[in-house]
ChimeraX commands (.cxc) that place a marker at each C-alpha (Angstrom):
marker #1 position 1.28,-82.09,5.58 radius 0.5
marker #1 position 4.50,-83.47,4.31 radius 0.5
marker #1 position 6.49,-81.70,1.61 radius 0.5
marker #1 position 6.07,-84.36,-1.09 radius 0.5
marker #1 position 2.30,-84.43,-0.60 radius 0.5
marker #1 position 1.97,-80.82,-1.80 radius 0.5
marker #1 position 3.47,-81.63,-5.19 radius 0.5
marker #1 position 0.58,-83.90,-6.16 radius 0.5
marker #1 position -2.93,-82.48,-6.53 radius 0.5
marker #1 position -5.74,-84.31,-4.79 radius 0.5
marker #1 position -7.75,-86.78,-6.80 radius 0.5
marker #1 position -11.07,-85.50,-8.07 radius 0.5
marker #1 position -10.67,-82.23,-9.94 radius 0.5
marker #1 position -8.85,-78.97,-10.27 radius 0.5
marker #1 position -7.74,-77.04,-7.25 radius 0.5
marker #1 position -6.22,-73.74,-6.38 radius 0.5
marker #1 position -5.00,-71.54,-9.20 radius 0.5
marker #1 position -6.47,-73.68,-11.99 radius 0.5
marker #1 position -9.95,-73.57,-10.48 radius 0.5
marker #1 position -9.67,-69.80,-10.01 radius 0.5
marker #1 position -8.50,-69.36,-13.60 radius 0.5
marker #1 position -11.30,-71.49,-15.01 radius 0.5
marker #1 position -13.82,-69.66,-12.83 radius 0.5
marker #1 position -12.51,-66.32,-14.14 radius 0.5
marker #1 position -12.82,-67.47,-17.76 radius 0.5
marker #1 position -16.33,-68.73,-17.13 radius 0.5
marker #1 position -17.40,-65.44,-15.58 radius 0.5
marker #1 position -15.78,-63.43,-18.40 radius 0.5
marker #1 position -17.51,-65.62,-21.00 radius 0.5
marker #1 position -20.89,-65.21,-19.31 radius 0.5
marker #1 position -20.40,-61.44,-18.98 radius 0.5
marker #1 position -19.33,-61.03,-22.62 radius 0.5
marker #1 position -22.28,-62.92,-24.08 radius 0.5
marker #1 position -24.79,-61.27,-21.73 radius 0.5
marker #1 position -23.90,-57.74,-22.87 radius 0.5
marker #1 position -26.50,-55.68,-24.74 radius 0.5
marker #1 position -26.10,-55.75,-28.52 radius 0.5
marker #1 position -24.31,-52.39,-28.89 radius 0.5
marker #1 position -21.89,-53.07,-26.04 radius 0.5
marker #1 position -21.26,-56.58,-27.38 radius 0.5
marker #1 position -20.35,-55.22,-30.82 radius 0.5
marker #1 position -18.19,-52.46,-29.31 radius 0.5
marker #1 position -16.36,-55.00,-27.12 radius 0.5
marker #1 position -15.87,-57.31,-30.13 radius 0.5
marker #1 position -14.46,-54.43,-32.19 radius 0.5
marker #1 position -12.16,-53.41,-29.34 radius 0.5
marker #1 position -10.85,-56.94,-28.83 radius 0.5
marker #1 position -10.31,-57.41,-32.58 radius 0.5
marker #1 position -8.41,-54.12,-32.82 radius 0.5
marker #1 position -6.33,-54.99,-29.75 radius 0.5
marker #1 position -5.48,-58.34,-31.35 radius 0.5
marker #1 position -4.57,-56.60,-34.62 radius 0.5
marker #1 position -2.36,-54.03,-32.88 radius 0.5
marker #1 position -0.55,-56.37,-30.49 radius 0.5
marker #1 position -0.53,-59.90,-31.91 radius 0.5
marker #1 position -0.81,-59.51,-35.68 radius 0.5
marker #1 position 2.56,-57.82,-36.44 radius 0.5
marker #1 position 4.59,-60.77,-35.05 radius 0.5
marker #1 position 2.26,-63.14,-36.90 radius 0.5
marker #1 position 3.13,-61.26,-40.08 radius 0.5
marker #1 position 6.85,-61.01,-39.26 radius 0.5
marker #1 position 7.56,-64.68,-38.47 radius 0.5
marker #1 position 6.31,-66.19,-41.77 radius 0.5
marker #1 position 7.85,-63.26,-43.66 radius 0.5
marker #1 position 11.29,-64.01,-42.26 radius 0.5
marker #1 position 10.85,-67.73,-42.84 radius 0.5
marker #1 position 9.50,-67.53,-46.40 radius 0.5
marker #1 position 11.16,-64.40,-47.74 radius 0.5
marker #1 position 14.16,-62.91,-45.94 radius 0.5
marker #1 position 14.87,-60.81,-42.83 radius 0.5
marker #1 position 12.89,-57.59,-42.54 radius 0.5
marker #1 position 14.77,-54.78,-44.28 radius 0.5
marker #1 position 14.40,-52.21,-41.50 radius 0.5
marker #1 position 15.28,-54.47,-38.56 radius 0.5
marker #1 position 13.35,-56.88,-36.36 radius 0.5
marker #1 position 9.86,-57.10,-34.92 radius 0.5
marker #1 position 10.22,-53.75,-33.17 radius 0.5
marker #1 position 10.96,-52.04,-36.47 radius 0.5
marker #1 position 7.92,-53.74,-37.98 radius 0.5
marker #1 position 5.76,-52.36,-35.14 radius 0.5
marker #1 position 7.14,-48.86,-35.74 radius 0.5
marker #1 position 6.54,-49.10,-39.50 radius 0.5
marker #1 position 3.05,-50.53,-38.90 radius 0.5
marker #1 position 2.02,-47.66,-36.62 radius 0.5
marker #1 position 3.67,-45.13,-38.94 radius 0.5
marker #1 position 1.68,-46.64,-41.82 radius 0.5
marker #1 position -1.54,-46.26,-39.84 radius 0.5
marker #1 position -0.80,-42.57,-39.27 radius 0.5
marker #1 position 0.16,-42.10,-42.94 radius 0.5
marker #1 position -3.09,-43.86,-43.99 radius 0.5
marker #1 position -1.38,-46.64,-45.94 radius 0.5
marker #1 position -4.09,-49.06,-47.15 radius 0.5
marker #1 position -2.01,-52.16,-46.39 radius 0.5
marker #1 position -1.70,-51.22,-42.72 radius 0.5
marker #1 position -5.39,-50.43,-42.42 radius 0.5
marker #1 position -6.32,-53.74,-44.05 radius 0.5
marker #1 position -4.12,-55.52,-41.51 radius 0.5
marker #1 position -5.73,-53.52,-38.68 radius 0.5
marker #1 position -9.33,-54.15,-39.74 radius 0.5
marker #1 position -8.73,-57.69,-41.01 radius 0.5
marker #1 position -9.53,-59.58,-37.78 radius 0.5
marker #1 position -12.82,-57.71,-37.27 radius 0.5
marker #1 position -13.77,-58.16,-40.94 radius 0.5
marker #1 position -12.97,-61.87,-40.77 radius 0.5
marker #1 position -14.99,-62.25,-37.57 radius 0.5
marker #1 position -17.91,-60.33,-39.08 radius 0.5
marker #1 position -17.90,-62.46,-42.22 radius 0.5
marker #1 position -17.76,-65.61,-40.11 radius 0.5
marker #1 position -20.77,-64.44,-38.09 radius 0.5
marker #1 position -22.71,-63.48,-41.25 radius 0.5
marker #1 position -22.06,-66.87,-42.87 radius 0.5
marker #1 position -23.05,-68.64,-39.65 radius 0.5
marker #1 position -26.31,-66.65,-39.57 radius 0.5
marker #1 position -27.02,-67.52,-43.21 radius 0.5
marker #1 position -26.40,-71.21,-42.56 radius 0.5
marker #1 position -28.72,-71.15,-39.55 radius 0.5
marker #1 position -31.50,-69.69,-41.71 radius 0.5
marker #1 position -31.20,-72.47,-44.31 radius 0.5
marker link #1:1,2 radius 0.2
marker link #1:2,3 radius 0.2
marker link #1:3,4 radius 0.2
marker link #1:4,5 radius 0.2
marker link #1:5,6 radius 0.2
marker link #1:6,7 radius 0.2
marker link #1:7,8 radius 0.2
marker link #1:8,9 radius 0.2
marker link #1:9,10 radius 0.2
marker link #1:10,11 radius 0.2
marker link #1:11,12 radius 0.2
marker link #1:12,13 radius 0.2
marker link #1:13,14 radius 0.2
marker link #1:14,15 radius 0.2
marker link #1:15,16 radius 0.2
marker link #1:16,17 radius 0.2
marker link #1:17,18 radius 0.2
marker link #1:18,19 radius 0.2
marker link #1:19,20 radius 0.2
marker link #1:20,21 radius 0.2
marker link #1:21,22 radius 0.2
marker link #1:22,23 radius 0.2
marker link #1:23,24 radius 0.2
marker link #1:24,25 radius 0.2
marker link #1:25,26 radius 0.2
marker link #1:26,27 radius 0.2
marker link #1:27,28 radius 0.2
marker link #1:28,29 radius 0.2
marker link #1:29,30 radius 0.2
marker link #1:30,31 radius 0.2
marker link #1:31,32 radius 0.2
marker link #1:32,33 radius 0.2
marker link #1:33,34 radius 0.2
marker link #1:34,35 radius 0.2
marker link #1:35,36 radius 0.2
marker link #1:36,37 radius 0.2
marker link #1:37,38 radius 0.2
marker link #1:38,39 radius 0.2
marker link #1:39,40 radius 0.2
marker link #1:40,41 radius 0.2
marker link #1:41,42 radius 0.2
marker link #1:42,43 radius 0.2
marker link #1:43,44 radius 0.2
marker link #1:44,45 radius 0.2
marker link #1:45,46 radius 0.2
marker link #1:46,47 radius 0.2
marker link #1:47,48 radius 0.2
marker link #1:48,49 radius 0.2
marker link #1:49,50 radius 0.2
marker link #1:50,51 radius 0.2
marker link #1:51,52 radius 0.2
marker link #1:52,53 radius 0.2
marker link #1:53,54 radius 0.2
marker link #1:54,55 radius 0.2
marker link #1:55,56 radius 0.2
marker link #1:56,57 radius 0.2
marker link #1:57,58 radius 0.2
marker link #1:58,59 radius 0.2
marker link #1:59,60 radius 0.2
marker link #1:60,61 radius 0.2
marker link #1:61,62 radius 0.2
marker link #1:62,63 radius 0.2
marker link #1:63,64 radius 0.2
marker link #1:64,65 radius 0.2
marker link #1:65,66 radius 0.2
marker link #1:66,67 radius 0.2
marker link #1:67,68 radius 0.2
marker link #1:68,69 radius 0.2
marker link #1:69,70 radius 0.2
marker link #1:70,71 radius 0.2
marker link #1:71,72 radius 0.2
marker link #1:72,73 radius 0.2
marker link #1:73,74 radius 0.2
marker link #1:74,75 radius 0.2
marker link #1:75,76 radius 0.2
marker link #1:76,77 radius 0.2
marker link #1:77,78 radius 0.2
marker link #1:78,79 radius 0.2
marker link #1:79,80 radius 0.2
marker link #1:80,81 radius 0.2
marker link #1:81,82 radius 0.2
marker link #1:82,83 radius 0.2
marker link #1:83,84 radius 0.2
marker link #1:84,85 radius 0.2
marker link #1:85,86 radius 0.2
marker link #1:86,87 radius 0.2
marker link #1:87,88 radius 0.2
marker link #1:88,89 radius 0.2
marker link #1:89,90 radius 0.2
marker link #1:90,91 radius 0.2
marker link #1:91,92 radius 0.2
marker link #1:92,93 radius 0.2
marker link #1:93,94 radius 0.2
marker link #1:94,95 radius 0.2
marker link #1:95,96 radius 0.2
marker link #1:96,97 radius 0.2
marker link #1:97,98 radius 0.2
marker link #1:98,99 radius 0.2
marker link #1:99,100 radius 0.2
marker link #1:100,101 radius 0.2
marker link #1:101,102 radius 0.2
marker link #1:102,103 radius 0.2
marker link #1:103,104 radius 0.2
marker link #1:104,105 radius 0.2
marker link #1:105,106 radius 0.2
marker link #1:106,107 radius 0.2
marker link #1:107,108 radius 0.2
marker link #1:108,109 radius 0.2
marker link #1:109,110 radius 0.2
marker link #1:110,111 radius 0.2
marker link #1:111,112 radius 0.2
marker link #1:112,113 radius 0.2
marker link #1:113,114 radius 0.2
marker link #1:114,115 radius 0.2
marker link #1:115,116 radius 0.2
marker link #1:116,117 radius 0.2
marker link #1:117,118 radius 0.2
view
């Protein structure tokens, strides 16, 4: 095969890495929704907490810098340190931020259940 031919995917669908990635997502989706109820809820809680611990602090930091002013103690790393310190010190604001994604997801699922019953 010539060099330039490898740069263009064949006509008719995804190949290689994209097909493997989509297959992985499909299998993960099927596995997640086939879990027993308790394991499903535990996995949902774990994923929500992981999101809150890893992704949420930068999502709080970026609008804070844009709308207010730079963070007083430093950058995003300092916000992570203060966030984890606040969790250890049992500050309500940090615990609300930690449990917020799971609470939002739970409320969404409750409202969806109520609407299905109507």
